[in-house]
MIRO-378418 format. One record per residue (C-alpha): residue in three letters; x, y, z. Coordinates in steps of 0.001 Angstrom, whole numbers, padded with zeros to 6 digits, always signed. Example, Ala and Ser with C-alpha at 12.3 -4.5 7.8 and 13.67 -1.06 7.14 Angstrom:
residues 2
ala+012300-004500+007800;ser+013670-001060+007140;
end
This chain:
residues 672
met+062905-033556-056793;ser+061762-031627-059848;ser+058004-031720-060124;pro+055546-029804-062302;asn+052781-029924-059637;leu+053541-026570-058032;lys+053838-024745-061324;phe+050780-026501-062694;arg+048620-025613-059695;leu+049692-021959-059595;ala+049237-021613-063340;cys+045763-023094-063068;val+044946-020727-060233;ala+046125-017715-062223;ala+044117-018835-065254;ala+041052-019421-063124;leu+041417-016011-061474;val+041599-014258-064841;phe+038617-016267-066074;val+036506-015605-063014;thr+037514-011946-062828;thr+036466-011359-066432;leu+033116-013011-065847;leu+032544-011182-062567;val+033280-007801-064127;thr+030818-008513-066920;leu+028120-009839-064625;ser+028587-007026-062115;thr+028223-004480-064887;leu+024994-006153-065984;ser+023846-006272-062341;val+024422-002546-061947;ala+022473-001918-065143;glu+019667-004180-063911;arg+019491-002384-060561;gly+019370+000945-062341;met+016593-000304-064593;lys+014688-001620-061574;glu+015009+001789-059969;val+013606+003464-063083;ile+010684+001018-063412;gly+009915+001153-059680;asn+009878+004940-059672;gln+007677+004954-062767;gln+005175+002632-061089;phe+005113+004715-057917;thr+004709+007953-059900;met+001813+006392-061814;leu+000157+005343-058540;thr+000675+008791-057038;gly-001252+010388-059949;ala-004005+007760-059762;val-004357+008198-056003;ser-004575+011969-056413;phe-007336+011477-058992;met-009225+009071-056718;asp-008882+011394-053722;asp-010337+014227-055809;arg-013265+012091-056968;ile-014018+010816-053464;gly-013743+014348-052087;asp-016173+015596-054741;arg-018647+012867-053822;leu-018389+013643-050126;arg-018931+017366-050737;gln-021974+016570-052924;val-023542+014483-050136;glu-022744+017175-047566;ala-024428+019791-049822;val-027555+017604-050233;ala-027757+017120-046459;ala-027179+020802-045726;asn-029959+021925-048132;val-032714+019605-046839;pro-035837+021787-046265;ala-036696+022033-042571;ala-040272+020901-043331;ala-038954+017678-044910;leu-037666+016548-041513;ser-041252+015930-040400;asp-042795+015192-043817;asn-041520+011961-045401;met-043318+012704-048704;leu-041558+016051-048967;met-038203+014366-048141;gln-038886+011760-050873;gln-039509+014477-053431;tyr-036345+016366-052400;leu-034169+013266-052750;asp-035722+012461-056186;val-034692+015871-057434;gln-031129+015427-056107;ala-030813+011946-057595;arg-031817+013193-061072;met-029345+016051-060710;trp-026369+013749-060003;gly-027265+011132-062610;asn-025989+007567-062070;asp-023185+008418-059649;tyr-025138+006936-056708;leu-027005+003681-056287;asn-029418+005078-053705;phe-030208+007925-051326;leu-031855+007236-047958;thr-032253+008865-044567;leu-031914+007367-041107;ala-033510+008513-037878;arg-031417+009130-034803;ser-032305+005590-033651;gly-030791+004134-036839;glu-034145+003174-038363;met-034560+003933-042074;val-037001+006833-042717;val-037000+007422-046501;thr-035311+005524-049393;leu-035359+006206-053134;arg-035007+002533-054012;glu-037229+000077-052262;phe-035595-002840-050437;pro-036588-006389-051465;val-039491-007851-049525;gly-038393-009006-046101;arg-035334-006756-045943;his-035225-003858-043553;leu-032413-001460-042646;asn-031500-000440-039103;ala-028033+001128-038949;ala-027795+001257-035148;gly-024349-000051-034202;val-023077+000241-037790;asp-019738+002031-037965;tyr-020549+004816-040447;phe-023849+005711-038674;glu-022316+005703-035196;arg-019401+007867-036359;val-021743+010496-037811;met-023804+010574-034607;arg-020656+010747-032479;thr-018671+013309-034476;arg-021643+015201-036011;ala-019626+015306-039249;ser-019745+013515-042598;val-017871+010206-042994;ile-016878+007631-045634;ser-017479+003975-044739;glu-015285+000950-045281;pro-016298-001112-048384;leu-019326-003318-047688;arg-021979-005471-049376;ser-025243-003549-050082;arg-028398-005095-048613;leu-030443-003479-051387;ser-028462-004416-054492;asp-025974-007070-053216;lys-023249-004951-054805;asn-019947-003890-053294;val-020486-000314-052225;val-018991+002490-050182;ile-021245+004730-048096;phe-021066+008533-047926;ala-022989+009688-044826;ala-023670+013263-043687;pro-025697+014706-040768;ile-029046+016473-041498;arg-029519+019179-038879;asn-032755+020765-037637;pro-033108+024566-037308;ala-031607+024296-033782;gly-028407+022818-035262;glu-028944+019353-033810;val-028513+016162-035865;glu-032085+015140-036682;gln-031414+012536-039371;val-028480+011060-041316;leu-028323+011211-045126;val-026803+008045-046644;ala-025621+007839-050283;ser-024218+004530-051625;val-021765+004265-054543;asp-021169+001097-056593;leu-017405+000424-056380;gln-017142-001680-059540;gly-019374+000673-061503;ser-017819+003902-060260;gly-015871+006049-062626;phe-012616+006319-060716;leu-012106+002514-060498;arg-012810+002054-064220;gln-010255+004717-065060;ile-007425+003307-062905;gly-007964-000086-064595;ala-006545+001445-067782;leu-003192+002047-066004;arg-002263-001658-065984;pro+001583-002076-066247;gly+002764-004379-069034;lys+000761-007295-070421;thr+000297-009349-067238;gly+000662-006620-064602;tyr-002327-005147-062827;leu-003504-002679-060158;phe-005501-003623-057078;leu-007124-001605-054303;met-007490-002679-050655;ser-008680-001101-047443;ala-006380-000202-044566;gln-007494-003457-042906;gly-006440-005562-045923;ile-009905-006101-047536;leu-009636-006181-051350;ile-011865-003487-052875;asp-010871-004049-056492;his-008789-006853-058038;pro-008556-008540-061479;asp-009625-011795-059810;lys-013246-010875-058973;asp-013583-013871-056648;arg-011148-012177-054274;val-013029-008874-054105;met-014299-008074-050580;gln-012052-010859-049240;pro-008999-010370-046982;val-005850-010038-049040;phe-004265-012848-047001;ala-007193-015229-047551;lys-005325-016700-050517;pro-002549-019083-049337;gly+000940-017715-049586;asn+002902-014756-048319;asn+003742-011348-049783;asn+006168-009299-047677;gly+005504-006163-049722;thr+001765-006161-048988;glu+002447-006829-045307;arg+004723-003774-045167;ala+002160-001634-047025;leu-000536-002500-044459;lys+001892-001334-041741;gly+002314+002070-043411;tyr+004961+001616-046122;glu+004654+003717-049302;gly+006948+003336-052282;trp+008144+000478-054478;leu+009993-002747-053746;glu+010689-006170-055235;ala+008852-009116-053670;thr+007608-012617-054426;ser+003877-012820-055142;lys+001639-015565-053788;asp+001930-017470-057066;gly+005716-017558-056576;arg+006524-015009-059258;glu+009074-012240-058633;ser+007433-008870-059225;ile+007931-005148-058710;tyr+005269-003803-056355;ala+004333-000153-055720;tyr+002022+001087-052930;lys+000324+004445-052272;arg-002366+005354-049705;leu-005448+007482-050389;arg-005493+010548-048196;ser-009281+010614-047981;thr-009994+006999-046935;gly-006652+005394-046003;trp-007166+002785-048758;ile-004056+001424-050457;leu-003678+001440-054238;ala-001063-001087-055394;ala+000526-002058-058715;arg+002149-005378-059574;tyr+004590-005667-062502;pro+006175-009164-062984;thr+009960-008864-062992;asp+010527-011297-065849;glu+008208-009275-068075;ala+009737-005952-067025;phe+013291-007172-067720;ala+012673-009286-070790;pro+014856-007003-073006;leu+017630-006992-070402;ala+017609-010808-070174;glu+018417-011130-073872;met+021187-008591-073518;arg+022568-010499-070489;arg+022751-013769-072439;asn+024621-012172-075330;ala+027062-010397-073005;phe+027655-013572-070981;phe+028680-015687-073968;gly+030936-012916-075256;ala+032596-012547-071851;leu+032952-016342-071596;gly+034995-016488-074785;leu+037202-013588-073695;ala+037695-015122-070256;leu+038781-018466-071729;ala+041359-016829-073976;ser+042701-014646-071144;gly+042851-017617-068789;met+044882-019729-071182;leu+047361-016902-071758;ala+047734-016387-067999;trp+048272-020147-067516;val+051169-020199-070023;leu+052876-017107-068589;val+052664-018210-064960;phe+053850-021733-065804;arg+057031-020306-067359;leu+057673-017672-064706;leu+057421-020116-061772;gly+060291-022356-062935;pro+062949-020652-060730;leu+060605-020688-057727;glu+060219-024444-058128;ala+063984-024835-058100;leu+064140-022869-054849;arg+061471-025153-053379;asp+063592-028205-054310;arg+066580-026768-052416;val+064476-026115-049317;trp+063077-029657-049476;ser+066608-031055-049774;ile+067742-029082-046705;arg+064828-030411-044662;his+064850-034065-045736;asp+068389-034783-046976;ala+070274-032660-044400;thr+071786-030572-047189;asp+073747-027578-045959;ile+071757-024341-045989;ala+074575-022729-047984;val+072934-024010-051175;leu+070336-021261-050752;arg+072999-018637-051433;asp+073567-019926-054966;gly+070721-018365-056880;arg+069657-016042-059564;lys+070304-012311-059579;asp+066645-011447-059338;glu+063852-011422-056736;ile+063807-015218-056454;gly+067573-015233-055873;glu+067120-012576-053185;leu+064375-014732-051659;gly+066769-017722-051501;arg+069460-015645-049786;ala+066868-014242-047361;phe+065810-017835-046548;tyr+069430-018664-045838;glu+069841-015744-043424;leu+066548-016497-041673;met+067370-020177-041264;ala+070838-019376-039953;glu+069381-016947-037412;arg+066676-019471-036506;glu+069215-022250-035874;lys+071176-019936-033601;ala+068033-018736-031778;glu+066777-022315-031377;gly+070067-023323-029792;glu+070016-020380-027399;arg+066318-020926-026558;ser+066869-024619-025900;ala+069742-023864-023534;thr+067711-021175-021752;glu+064694-023455-021381;lys+066910-026187-019960;arg+068387-023815-017376;leu+064992-022389-016412;arg+063448-025858-016149;leu+066331-027042-013999;ile+065926-024056-011666;ala+062123-024363-011486;asp+062216-028129-010848;asn+064679-027763-007960;leu+062981-024897-006142;pro+060879-025918-003091;val+058037-023891-004622;leu+055041-024824-006791;ile+055350-023005-010134;ala+052517-023383-012640;tyr+050666-021697-015484;leu+046848-021940-015816;asp+044985-021166-019051;arg+041591-019399-019388;glu+039749-022618-018481;arg+041885-022955-015302;arg+043700-025985-016677;phe+047422-026540-016121;gln+049658-025850-019094;phe+052892-026050-017102;gly+053989-027320-013704;asn+057424-027876-012156;ala+058747-031081-010559;thr+057685-029948-007077;phe+054132-031086-007942;glu+055413-034668-008121;lys+057171-034325-004745;trp+054150-032823-002962;phe+051188-034321-004826;gly+052610-037353-006635;val+051645-035908-010052;arg+054321-035731-012749;pro+054583-032457-014737;glu+053528-034161-017988;glu+050437-035621-016250;leu+049593-032171-014922;val+049088-030622-018388;gly+045347-030343-019144;met+044287-031103-015542;arg+041884-028693-013844;leu+043082-026887-010724;ser+039987-028066-008824;asp+040774-031718-009700;leu+044259-031415-008239;met+043360-029500-005068;gly+039936-030973-004346;arg+036685-029039-004179;glu+037073-027859-000567;ala+040590-026502-001057;tyr+039655-025001-004445;gly+036805-023148-002746;gln+039388-021370-000553;val+041180-019842-003553;arg+038285-019409-006012;asp+037634-015755-005120;ile+041267-014620-005266;leu+041735-016614-008480;asp+038750-014741-009950;glu+040536-011474-009135;ala+043662-012701-010941;tyr+041612-013554-014053;ala+040122-010054-013760;gly+043640-008631-014230;arg+044922-008064-010652;ser+047889-009732-008932;val+046692-011286-005662;thr+048115-013336-002798;gly+046428-015866-000563;glu+046682-018993+001539;val+045110-022425+001218;glu+045010-025519+003429;leu+044858-028869+001637;gln+045829-032528+001792;ala+048963-033521-000109;gln+049721-037254-000162;gly+047729-037752+003052;ala+049375-034913+005005;pro+047955-031437+005635;arg+049815-028566+003997;phe+049468-024813+004233;leu+050440-023092+000968;gln+050963-019381+000560;gly+051647-017651-002710;thr+050731-015317-005524;phe+048552-015426-008656;ile+049888-013178-011447;pro+047662-012489-014514;asp+049122-012996-018001;ile+047810-009766-019546;gln+047901-009561-023354;pro+048527-006371-025381;asp+044781-005999-025976;gly+044084-006064-022227;thr+042647-009582-022057;val+043951-012183-019582;ala+045285-015278-021375;gly+046046-017152-018165;val+047509-016926-014680;tyr+050961-017710-013270;ala+050797-019429-009866;leu+053674-019380-007351;lys+053107-021273-004069;his+055465-022095-001191;asp+054897-024344+001828;val+054292-022491+005120;thr+053117-025540+007076;his+056016-025335+009568;thr+055453-021613+010023;lys+051755-022224+010727;glu+052659-024878+013324;val+055056-022482+015063;glu+052392-019758+015007;ala+049874-022160+016554;gln+052368-023026+019278;leu+053025-019342+019973;val+049304-018654+020175;gln+048922-021545+022619;leu+051757-020180+024762;thr+049947-016872+025090;arg+047009-018753+026663;val+048916-021005+029125;asp+050669-020023+032339;thr+054363-020781+031800;leu+055054-021756+035435;thr+052143-024058+036226;gly+051072-025207+032748;ile+047393-024390+033352;ala+045309-021658+031700;asn+046410-018051+032229;arg+044251-014964+032723;arg+043679-014458+028977;met+042459-018002+028403;phe+040399-017839+031619;thr+038588-014692+030423;glu+037719-016300+027055;thr+036653-019607+028604;leu+034481-017946+031277;gln+032619-015887+028662;his+031920-018998+026570;ala+030810-020904+029692;leu+028394-018092+030658;asp+026950-018122+027113;arg+026425-021884+027282;ala+024790-021566+030699;arg+022305-018981+029365;arg+021394-021231+026406;ser+021064-024448+028447;gly+019504-022907+031571;lys+022081-024692+033753;arg+024111-022731+036297;leu+027856-022657+036723;ala+030093-021791+039682;leu+033350-019907+039940;ala+035896-020831+042651;tyr+038433-018113+043572;leu+041345-019393+045766;asp+044899-018678+046821;val+047676-020173+048993;asp+047362-019154+052623;his+050367-017161+053866;phe+052181-017556+050557;lys+054285-014451+051212;arg+055598-016086+054371;ile+056663-019135+052333;asn+058525-016924+049833;asp+060200-014950+052608;ser+061183-018083+054549;tyr+062271-020434+051757;gly+062866-018192+048769;his+061065-017653+045524;gly+062370-020879+044016;val+060595-022916+046683;gly+057569-020656+046287;asp+057434-021579+042598;glu+057617-025267+043559;val+054649-024764+045877;leu+052652-022978+043136;lys+053297-025772+040608;glu+052223-028462+043076;phe+049233-026332+044039;ala+048198-026152+040351;arg+048704-029912+039914;arg+046532-030769+042911;leu+043933-028242+041800;thr+043734-029844+038348;ala+043523-033344+039831;gly+040879-032336+042372;val+038275-030957+039941;arg+036248-032562+037139;asn+037487-032964+033562;thr+034859-030470+032440;asp+036163-027793+034841;thr+038813-025249+033911;pro+041525-024255+036474;ala+043548-021110+035755;arg+046224-018969+037418;leu+045431-015267+037448;ser+048641-013957+039047;gly+050969-014762+041943;asp+049206-017297+044168;glu+045696-016412+042909;phe+043849-019238+041150;val+040317-019717+039790;val+038300-022732+038695;ile+035303-022555+036289;leu+032817-025212+037438;glu+030251-025834+034642;glu+026803-027422+034981;ile+026553-027119+038769;ser+023029-028247+039558;thr+022951-027456+043310;arg+024730-025393+045898;ala+025650-028596+047728;glu+027574-029809+044648;ala+029643-026616+044610;glu+030340-026963+048329;arg+031571-030565+047882;ile+034060-029428+045228;gly+035229-026551+047445;ala+035711-028887+050395;lys+037667-031315+048206;ile+040011-028545+047037;val+040680-027325+050597;ala+041344-030861+051817;ser+043768-031665+048980;met+045900-028616+049819;arg+046411-029661+053479;val+048754-032495+052513;pro+052401-031282+052987;ile+054138-030283+049771;glu+057523-031862+049009;thr+060072-029203+047968;ser+063823-028946+047541;lys+063928-027545+051134;gly+061854-030396+052502;pro+058124-030792+053220;ile+056158-027585+053652;gln+052744-027413+055249;ala+050361-025246+053246;ser+046632-024616+053013;ser+044158-022780+050802;ser+041168-020485+051160;val+038380-020821+048562;gly+035550-018451+047643;ile+032697-019839+045524;ala+030006-017922+043632;leu+027097-019442+041668;ser+026096-017674+038465;gln+022813-015778+038226;pro+020711-015198+035062;asn+022197-012510+032762;gln+025184-012089+035096;gly+028436-010835+033513;gln+031823-012349+034181;glu+033053-009282+036087;glu+030109-009536+038482;leu+030624-013267+038945;leu+034379-012831+039555;ala+033693-010044+042075;ala+031238-012292+043930;ala+033796-015145+044107;asp+036478-012686+045277;thr+034159-011446+048040;ala+033562-015034+049166;leu+037374-015620+049210;tyr+037947-012676+051509;met+035144-013893+053756;ala+036893-017301+053936;lys+040166-015609+054874;gly+038360-013476+057459;lys+037132-016620+059191;gly+040617-018026+059741;arg+041629-019357+056300;asp+041957-023084+055393;gly+038295-023228+054403;tyr+035732-022174+051843;ala+032825-019757+051617;val+029860-019631+049214;phe+028448-016325+048029;asp+024712-016192+048748;glu+022131-014753+046285;asp+021410-011962+048799;met+025007-010766+048244;ser+026176-011718+051737;pro+028573-014695+052153;lys+027281-017722+054039;glu+029076-018798+057147;val+032580-020026+056410;arg+033210-023623+057350;pro+036604-025351+057364;ala+036658-028545+055350;ser+036903-031660+057506;pro+039821-034029+057006;gly+037351-036574+055695;leu+036218-034173+052948;ala+032745-034067+054354;ala+030877-031154+052966;pro+029380-028642+055386;gly+025995-029611+056497;glu+026524-033348+055906;
end
């Protein structure tokens, strides 16, 4: 199994690493030097701009102070004498030489009053609404305008405007002095600061209008009018000052520097192409690269030879491991090795593999035992991952759901249980995935039969606090639920007679009253007992008395409608809830029928016994409670007993019982 591939690959990797490392060190050193040089050049450009901006601010400030002085010294008489104003401005213009294109004054309405240079025929100046004029009138202070095109000379100018006040201190006129931007001294002087051979300076307003630029066609145009994008200029217009490296609109990498004028907010910028700035460094980079390339090749070859020789013993160890895995060679061969680190590695492999074989055997036996226990417990045992899919399930799933454990893996819990059943456990399952152990119940269909499952969800909490999944343990409580239902039913049924007891009667009567209120239909309540029942108990014994009560309940159930509810309150006291009774006559017919059915002798273990019943009937009233209705029926019962028993009485709406009438043997209702 000897093969040079492993040694060859590792040797090549080592050689490549040495080669690449040598090149990277060289290139990184050059990169550091380049960054340092960029820092120096960028700072130089910004320092140059800072001095130029200071010079420009001083020149603009001087101009503004000159215009303010001219405006402040206007003779008061000149405000009403245009000839005198003309003479005054001529004197000032000669004093300041060629610094200004023109002096003129504007009235408070914006109309031009006096100008030193006449406008071309057909041109007239009215500054109303113009920014610089409106600012002077609003602030009553001198201002500097944004760059604009002169109507007089068609030159790019900037306006210096100052208020001319009358003796009362009010702004009477506005003095306007225009300066030619291209012919002004401060722009000519900053042009001499051009960086390198192809670099240049340009000036723009705070709104991005180019005031000065080597390309004269772009002057007084928006800086973004030319297609392309310059991130540095965009940042400068947002307030950035300093230097940065950016790509110009012609696609050339350049170093840009930006500085704002304090007096006007204009931005002076310098562009220095990167390739020109780093031309000396590029030559140095090429020479260093080829030198490093030769050194890297030599170092790589040396590393390749050394690693190839040193990895021979490691390859032999690999061959032994391969033989153990594929040829079933005994792991003892790993103990025969060199007396160095590779030999120690072989012996460590031997110990690890021996321990692993032992652990695998023990784990396999443990898993077999645990699987056997889990598969034979009458409990659902499962593990759900983060996506609520089964990763494990015991054999009980196949018994209860017909799904084998291997089919269960990857199945969603909702697919197994069904949406309705899954909705019952979703909330408690959410709590388990939130890190809390929870218990709950669920009702579902398993192989066509209903099942009630009760169990626990236990979160699988990882060391970092996250929940990797949930363990689910569920046992069948269907039989317990059935027994509970039977016990609940027993608490609502009279054990002797098999009809409803007092508890069930109270619940049923309340529901019946609620239905009557919603439907607007009345109901009746019949209250009855066995006449002289105590005498029967005393004469025949309680056993016979119980026989009489059971037969009484049977006849009572048979004698009323299916929609009516008979119940035993206690002893020989019975009630019947008669729903949807439309008339009093209908209630009386039912009462007569009950009385007549009880007259038939009752067969007992002591022979036939003659018995009878007294019945009190009350019809429900709107918003009447069950206690009031029961009291009314009880009153009617006592009225029936007071009239000789073996009859019925109906409780009238005026709260006095109607005359008690015994039921005729033919079950004819009273009044028929």
